[in-house]
C-alpha positions as CSV (number, residue, x, y, z in Angstrom):
1,M,-0.1,-0.1,0.0
2,A,2.8,2.2,0.7
3,R,4.6,1.6,-2.3
4,H,1.4,2.4,-4.2
5,L,0.8,5.9,-2.4
6,A,4.2,6.6,-3.3
7,R,3.9,6.1,-7.0
8,R,0.7,8.2,-7.0
9,A,2.3,10.9,-5.1
10,R,5.2,11.0,-7.7
11,F,2.7,11.0,-10.4
12,A,0.9,13.8,-8.7
13,M,4.0,16.1,-9.1
14,S,2.6,16.9,-12.6
15,I,-0.6,18.3,-11.4
16,D,-1.3,21.9,-12.2
17,L,-4.8,21.9,-12.1
18,V,-7.5,20.2,-10.1
19,I,-10.9,20.4,-11.8
20,F,-13.9,19.3,-9.5
21,D,-17.3,18.0,-10.7
22,C,-19.9,19.6,-8.6
23,D,-23.0,17.3,-7.8
24,G,-21.7,14.3,-5.8
25,V,-18.3,15.6,-5.5
26,L,-18.3,19.2,-3.9
27,I,-21.9,18.9,-2.7
28,D,-23.8,15.9,-1.3
29,S,-26.8,16.7,-3.8
30,E,-27.3,13.5,-5.7
31,V,-29.8,11.9,-3.1
32,I,-31.8,15.1,-3.1
33,S,-32.0,15.6,-6.9
34,A,-33.0,11.9,-7.2
35,A,-35.9,12.4,-4.8
36,V,-37.1,15.5,-6.6
37,L,-37.0,14.0,-9.9
38,I,-38.8,10.8,-8.7
39,E,-41.5,12.8,-7.1
40,L,-42.2,15.0,-10.3
41,A,-42.1,11.9,-12.7
42,A,-44.5,10.2,-10.2
43,D,-46.9,13.3,-10.6
44,A,-46.6,12.7,-14.2
45,G,-47.4,9.1,-14.1
46,I,-43.9,7.6,-14.3
47,S,-42.3,5.4,-12.0
48,F,-38.4,4.8,-11.2
49,D,-36.3,4.5,-8.3
50,A,-33.3,6.0,-6.9
51,D,-31.0,3.1,-8.4
52,H,-32.6,3.9,-11.8
53,V,-31.5,7.3,-11.3
54,R,-28.0,6.6,-10.3
55,D,-27.5,4.0,-12.9
56,N,-28.7,5.9,-15.9
57,F,-28.8,9.8,-15.0
58,L,-25.8,10.6,-12.7
59,G,-23.6,13.1,-14.1
60,R,-25.9,13.9,-17.3
61,S,-27.4,17.3,-18.0
62,F,-31.1,17.7,-17.5
63,P,-31.8,17.6,-21.2
64,T,-30.1,14.5,-21.5
65,V,-32.2,13.0,-18.4
66,A,-35.4,14.2,-19.8
67,R,-34.6,12.6,-23.4
68,S,-33.8,9.5,-21.7
69,I,-36.9,9.3,-19.6
70,R,-38.9,10.2,-22.7
71,E,-37.3,7.3,-24.7
72,H,-37.2,4.5,-22.1
73,F,-40.7,5.0,-20.8
74,G,-42.3,6.0,-24.1
75,V,-44.1,9.2,-22.6
76,A,-44.2,12.9,-23.3
77,L,-43.0,14.9,-20.2
78,P,-45.3,18.0,-19.3
79,E,-44.0,21.2,-20.8
80,D,-43.0,22.8,-17.6
81,F,-41.4,19.6,-16.2
82,E,-38.1,21.1,-16.3
83,R,-39.1,24.5,-14.9
84,R,-40.9,22.6,-12.0
85,Y,-37.8,20.3,-11.3
86,R,-35.2,23.2,-11.1
87,S,-37.6,25.3,-9.0
88,R,-38.4,22.5,-6.4
89,L,-34.7,21.2,-6.4
90,L,-33.3,24.8,-5.4
91,E,-36.0,24.8,-2.8
92,R,-34.7,21.8,-1.5
93,F,-31.2,22.8,-1.6
94,E,-31.8,25.8,0.6
95,D,-32.7,23.6,3.5
96,D,-31.0,20.5,2.9
97,L,-27.8,20.8,0.8
98,R,-24.4,20.3,2.6
99,P,-21.0,20.1,1.3
100,T,-19.3,16.6,1.1
101,E,-17.8,15.7,4.4
102,G,-14.6,17.0,5.2
103,L,-13.7,18.9,2.2
104,L,-14.6,22.6,3.4
105,D,-11.6,22.5,5.6
106,L,-9.2,21.2,2.9
107,L,-10.3,23.5,0.1
108,P,-8.2,26.5,1.4
109,R,-5.2,24.3,1.7
110,L,-5.0,23.3,-2.0
111,T,-1.4,24.1,-3.4
112,V,-2.7,24.2,-7.3
113,P,-5.7,26.2,-8.8
114,A,-8.6,24.6,-8.9
115,C,-12.2,24.9,-10.8
116,V,-15.4,23.6,-11.3
117,A,-16.8,21.4,-14.4
118,T,-20.4,20.4,-14.1
119,S,-23.5,19.3,-16.3
120,S,-25.6,21.5,-13.8
121,S,-27.2,24.7,-15.3
122,P,-25.3,28.0,-14.6
123,E,-27.8,29.1,-12.2
124,R,-28.2,25.8,-10.3
125,A,-24.3,25.6,-10.1
126,A,-24.0,28.9,-8.9
127,R,-26.7,28.8,-6.2
128,S,-25.3,25.5,-5.0
129,L,-21.9,26.4,-4.6
130,A,-23.1,29.8,-2.7
131,I,-25.3,27.6,-0.5
132,V,-22.1,25.7,0.9
133,G,-19.9,28.4,1.0
134,F,-17.7,27.1,-2.0
135,D,-18.3,30.2,-4.3
136,R,-15.6,32.4,-3.0
137,L,-13.2,29.2,-2.8
138,L,-14.0,28.1,-6.2
139,P,-14.7,31.2,-8.5
140,H,-14.0,29.5,-11.7
141,V,-17.1,27.5,-13.0
142,F,-17.8,25.9,-16.3
143,T,-21.2,24.4,-17.1
144,A,-22.2,22.0,-20.0
145,S,-24.1,25.1,-21.5
146,L,-20.4,26.4,-22.9
147,V,-19.8,23.3,-25.0
148,A,-21.5,21.2,-27.7
149,R,-21.4,17.9,-26.1
150,G,-21.9,17.5,-22.5
151,K,-20.0,14.3,-20.7
152,P,-19.2,11.7,-21.3
153,A,-17.8,13.8,-24.4
154,P,-14.3,15.4,-23.2
155,D,-15.6,18.8,-24.3
156,L,-16.2,20.4,-20.9
157,F,-13.0,19.2,-19.6
158,L,-11.1,20.3,-22.4
159,H,-12.8,23.8,-22.3
160,A,-11.9,24.2,-18.5
161,A,-8.3,23.2,-19.0
162,A,-8.0,25.7,-22.1
163,A,-9.8,28.4,-19.9
164,M,-7.4,27.8,-17.0
165,G,-4.3,27.7,-19.2
166,V,-3.1,24.2,-18.2
167,A,-2.6,21.3,-20.6
168,P,-4.9,18.3,-20.5
169,E,-2.3,15.8,-19.0
170,R,-1.6,18.2,-15.9
171,C,-5.1,18.2,-14.8
172,L,-6.6,16.1,-12.1
173,V,-10.4,15.6,-12.6
174,I,-12.2,14.4,-9.6
175,E,-15.6,12.8,-10.6
176,D,-18.2,10.7,-9.1
177,S,-20.1,9.6,-12.2
178,P,-19.4,7.0,-15.2
179,P,-20.0,9.8,-17.6
180,G,-17.7,12.1,-15.9
181,L,-15.0,9.6,-15.6
182,I,-15.1,8.7,-19.0
183,A,-14.9,12.1,-20.1
184,A,-11.8,13.0,-18.2
185,Q,-10.2,9.8,-19.6
186,A,-11.0,11.0,-23.1
187,A,-9.6,14.2,-22.4
188,G,-6.4,12.6,-21.4
189,M,-6.5,14.0,-18.1
190,Q,-5.7,12.3,-14.7
191,L,-8.7,11.3,-12.7
192,A,-9.6,10.1,-9.2
193,F,-13.2,8.5,-8.7
194,Y,-14.6,10.1,-5.3
195,A,-17.4,7.6,-3.9
196,G,-17.8,9.5,-0.6
197,A,-21.2,11.1,-1.1
198,S,-24.5,9.6,-0.1
199,H,-25.5,8.2,-3.3
200,W,-22.6,6.1,-3.8
201,R,-22.3,4.8,-0.1
202,D,-21.5,1.1,-0.1
203,R,-22.7,1.0,-3.8
204,H,-19.7,1.5,-5.9
205,R,-18.2,-1.9,-5.4
206,G,-18.1,-3.6,-8.5
207,F,-18.0,-0.3,-10.5
208,D,-15.8,-1.1,-13.4
209,M,-13.4,1.1,-15.4
210,S,-10.8,0.4,-17.9
211,P,-7.9,0.6,-16.7
212,P,-9.0,-0.3,-13.2
213,L,-9.9,3.0,-11.0
214,Q,-9.6,3.1,-7.3
215,A,-12.4,4.6,-5.4
216,F,-11.7,7.2,-2.7
217,E,-14.4,7.1,0.0
218,S,-13.2,10.3,1.8
219,W,-11.3,13.5,1.0
220,T,-8.6,12.6,3.6
221,E,-8.1,9.3,1.8
222,L,-7.7,11.1,-1.7
223,F,-5.4,13.8,-0.5
224,E,-3.3,11.2,1.4
225,A,-2.8,9.6,-2.1
226,Y,-2.0,12.9,-3.7
227,P,-0.1,14.6,-0.7
228,V,1.7,17.6,-3.1
229,L,-1.9,19.0,-3.5
230,L,-2.2,20.0,0.3
231,R,0.0,22.4,2.0
232,P,0.6,21.3,5.8
233,L,-1.9,22.7,8.5
234,T,-0.9,25.7,10.2
235,S,-2.2,27.3,13.4
236,D,-4.3,29.7,11.1
237,D,-6.2,26.6,10.0
238,L,-7.0,25.4,13.3
239,T,-8.4,28.5,14.6
């Protein structure tokens, strides 16, 4: 194990930018999102559960999710479905949204620049980050609305890297969804699979990527594997 982490630490010396996905990585939002989507689908006479959401919709933009629902269930969604989904979701976020456990204390200690690349809408991403206090720590946010193809295409990650002035191979993408991991791999970036949010709890076992990808279940574990990305604790961090 020590040799494995040492190899990973040496590899991490070439990282000049960390690209965070938002939902399920920075914020523990996927369980909330799934619940709202299931409720509104039920109102429209469509039934699916949280496992279906995780297996089919995780990491994808809402237009892609809506198209998948229409095609899979053979139904037309109400014209105001997306508007009601976004409105109800943000209402739930105001009361229930939390950052993923342990990240708020670690973000200020990053030794390299960081940004966000998300399939969320610009409005949802901005409000989500503001609710949990990440908007000041991560001001550079790139959404799928900026590119022609969303995840699993590499376009969004490549756009973010270019905007931040960093070569793709020197970026570390932290993702929680298969489409996001595939997109990062296609972009030629280093990648880490974060499985510490509620929707993955005890469910990522057997998740397969080629080549095999280690799942990190906590931020402490991830940054222990990439120690050059965090500066040491100081007395200011403890006050």
